N, C-alpha and C positions, 0 to 999 in steps of 0.2 A: 623922294626922291627925285630931283629935278633935271639931274642928269641921267641921260640912257647910253648903256654903255657901246649900243650900236647906232649913235648918232640920232641926228633931230628925227629922222623919219623911225626909228627904232629897228628891230630886227624885222627883216621879210623874208621869203622864201627865194629870191634871189641869191641869199650867200649857202645855198644848199648847193651843194657839188653834184659831180655823176653817183648815184647811188647803184651801179649795176652791182649785181653779187651781194646787196644788203636785202635782209628778211624784214618786214615789219607787220608786227600781228596789233589788228585793230579793233576794238570793240564797237557796235553801233556805227556801220558805215553806210546804211543806205540813206540819211539824210543829214542834211545840217555839217556841221564843225566834222564830222565823222567823215562823211561823202567827201567833202573839202579836202581832208588832210589825207585822206586815200587819193583823190586824182593827182595830188602835188606829186607825192612820193612816187605814184608809178609813170607820172611825167619826166622824171628825174632818173628812170630805170629801175626803181627798186621792183621787189618782190612784194605782196600785200596780202596776209592771211586777213581774211573779213569774218569776223564772228557775228552774227545775227541771230534774232529768234525766229524771222519771216524769210522763208527760202523765195516766195514770190516777187518778194520787194529787192532780194539780193540780186535774183534774175533781170530783174529791171535794170539796178544800178550797173551791174556787169554791162548790160547791153549799152546804156547811156555811155558809161566810161570808154566802150571800145568805141564808138561811135565819136567820141571826142578826141581819142588819143590812138585811134588804131587798133588793129586787131590784134598785135603782137605781145600786149601785154600782159603780164605774168600777176595773175590773180587767183587764189584759193578761197573758196565760202566753205564756211565750216559753222552746222546750225549750234546755236548756243543761247539758252534760255537765262538769262542771270535770276529769272525769279524761282530758280531749280538747282540748287545744288548738285544733282545726279546727274543735271545738263552739263553744268560748268565741269565735272569731273569727266565727263564722256570727251567734252570738247576738248579740253587738255589733252588728253591722251591723242586725240586725233591730230590736234596740232603736233605732238611730239612726235607721233607716225612721219608728217608730212613736211615739216620744217627743221631741216637739220641744224638751222642756226639760227636765233632770234635777235636780232641785232636793238630791237627795241618794242617792249610790250606796250601799246596805248591803251590805257583803261579811260576810254570816252565815252560810253555808253551809260546813262543813267534815268531813272525816272523823276519827277516831280508836281509836288504839291496835289497827292492823290488825296480827293475831297473827303472820304470817310475810310477810316482806319481799316485796312487790307491786311490781313496774315499770307505769308507764303506758304507754300505745300510744307516747306520744313517749318514753320510757326513761326517766322521773324514778321515784325512789322515792316511792310513792302519797302517800301523806300529806304529804310536798313538793310534789309536785305538784300536788295538789288543793287542798291549802290555803293556800299560798305562792305556785309559778308561775302558777295561773291567775288567782287574784285580782289576781295583780301584772298579766297580762295585759289582762285585762278591765277594769283599773281604766285603764291605759295606753290603750286602744281607745275609752273613754267620755268620756277626760279632756277632750277638746276640746268637746265635749256640755257637760259640767259646767263648763266654763270659763266658756263663753258663758252659761250657765244662773247663773253664780255661786253654784254650788252647792258639795254638800260629799263629802266620801268620809268613809266611817266604816268601820273595820276593827272587826271581833270576833275581839278577841285571846283569851288565856286565862290565867289564873294558871298554867297548866301551863310557861309560857314561864320561868316560875321553876325548874324542877324539873330541869330535863337539865342540860347539860354547859356552859350559861351562855354559849356562844361559837358560833360557824358551824364545823361541822365541812367545813372545805372541801376537805382531801385526801381524803374521801371521801364525797361530796353522797347517793350512793346506799346507804351504810351496808352495804356489802358485808361489810366485816370485823367488825360490833358491831351489828348490827341488833337494837333493843330495842324494843317497840311503844311503849313510854312514851316513851323517850329522845328517838325520833323526831317523836311528836306535838309534844313541848316544842320540840323542833329547829324544826318548821312553824310552832310560835304565834310563836316567839321573832322566826323571821325576818319574818313578816307584822308585829308590834309594830315592829319594827327600819328596816322600810321606811315606815313613816307617819311616823315623824320624821325619816328622808333625805329624803323627798319634801317635808316643810314646809322644811327646810332650802334643799332646791333652790329650790322658791318664794319662799321668803325672798329668796337670791342675786338672783332677778331680778325682785324687786321685784312679784311677783303676791301680792295679798294676799285678791284675788277668792276664790279657792278655799282652803275649809278643810277639814284632815285628821286625824282624831281616832281614837285608839284607846281600843277599852274591851273590859269582859267580861262575860258574864252570870253570874259566881257559881259556884254551884252549884246548878243548876236541874233540874228533871224534864223530860227531853229524850230523844230516841231516840238521841242521838249513840254513845253507846257501843253502846247496843242493835244498831244496825245494822252497826256493825264489827268490836265488841271480840271477844276470845276467850268461850268458854263461862265458862269462870272469871271472866274481869273482869265478864262481863254478870250474872252470876248476884252478886258481891259488890254491883254498884253497884246490883241492883234493892233489896238488902237497904239500903243507903245512901238510896236514894230514899225511903225509908219514915222515914228518920231525921228529928230537928228540925232538922239540920244544912243541911237542902235546903229552897229555895223552890221556887216554882211557876214553870213555865215562862214564865208571864204575867210575874212580877216579874224574871225572867231577860232579859225583854227591855225592860226599863225603860232600861239603860245605852246599847242600841243605838238607841233612839228620843230619850232626852235627846240624843245626840252627833247626831242626824239633825234636830233642831227646836228645841234653845233656842238663844237667842243669848245673844253675849260669852261664850260657854265659851272657857277656856283652851286653847289646841291642844296646848302641851307638857306638860299632866297627862295622867293615865292615868284612866279613869272604869270605875267600877262599886262593887259592893256594898262598905261599909266597915266590917261588923261583923267577927265572929270570924275570922280567916284569909281576909279578905273573899269568904266565900263566901255570905253573907248579911249582910240589914242594909239600911239606910239607903243608898241610891244616889247616888254623889259621888264626888269625885276623892280619889286616894289614891296612896301611895308605889309607884313604880316602882323597879325594882332599876337601878343604875346600868350595868349590863352590855346593858341592853335599848338604851341610848343611846351604845354605844360607836362614836365618829365612823368610825374608820378602816374595823372591821369591817362597819358599814353600807354603806359607800362601796362597800366590794369588794362585799359582798351583792349591793346594788345592778347594778353594773356584771355580773357576773356573770348576775343575774336579765334582764337587758337581751338579753345573748347567747344566752343560753338558751334565751328566749322568742321573741327577734325581736322583742320591743317597743321601738317608737321612741316613748318619750315628746315628745311637742310641746310642750316648756316652752318 
């Protein structure tokens, strides 16, 4: 798509008005795009509920945010480890207790390129477990509060959805036979994106138009995603790429999720991110999503399997 609906520069946070009285729940806010998104939302007066697994890092992040934005910022930290379903359930309870409304849940946290096949405590392949199953569960648990708030769910995917096998490997979801760090990361991101459009369909079917669900991606931005979970070689290569002109700042990488969380009248059926070369960088707006990401039969099967595996009951 050559024309950007937000003009030549694409979407920028200048479009966000005063967010006083609004509450955003964000996963993975201690670095990268999640930290930048949190900072921008707080600077506009919103309350942010931060979900992270490392309390020490959270403490440091809040200190930094207060230094930059001043002490009165409204921020609440809740511990949650996406690698454990029990932790997700506990965190969701805390959110419900402490956030009377949720204007948007932003599923930003992810792991990537885990070098060797690793299983979570719940027995899922780690990238699928963290990136897909736990986010699916979190969305289901917070859905009633989001619906009551006429809020949104924003899922941060990746262009990696288009690099793998272009479908879901149902016969071996843990990739016991053909584990490959990149292929499984792609799979986890494809699964996340597919469930966004499946959820849209399910809401449409029952005539619920109050909840909006969006899929976006950050493009190629300077974040610690690979640094924290990739192999040494992958990390080294990525450090080199990060210095290249093909990569943008983490702040710009946060624009798509901010847009999906705050912009009115966005088309839910679109996919959002940078619109420049390879969709790595450039003005933020809507762009093409490959058809396999909206394969209805596969999405439906994946949804049913995800409900079964996580025990999530969507109250739609």
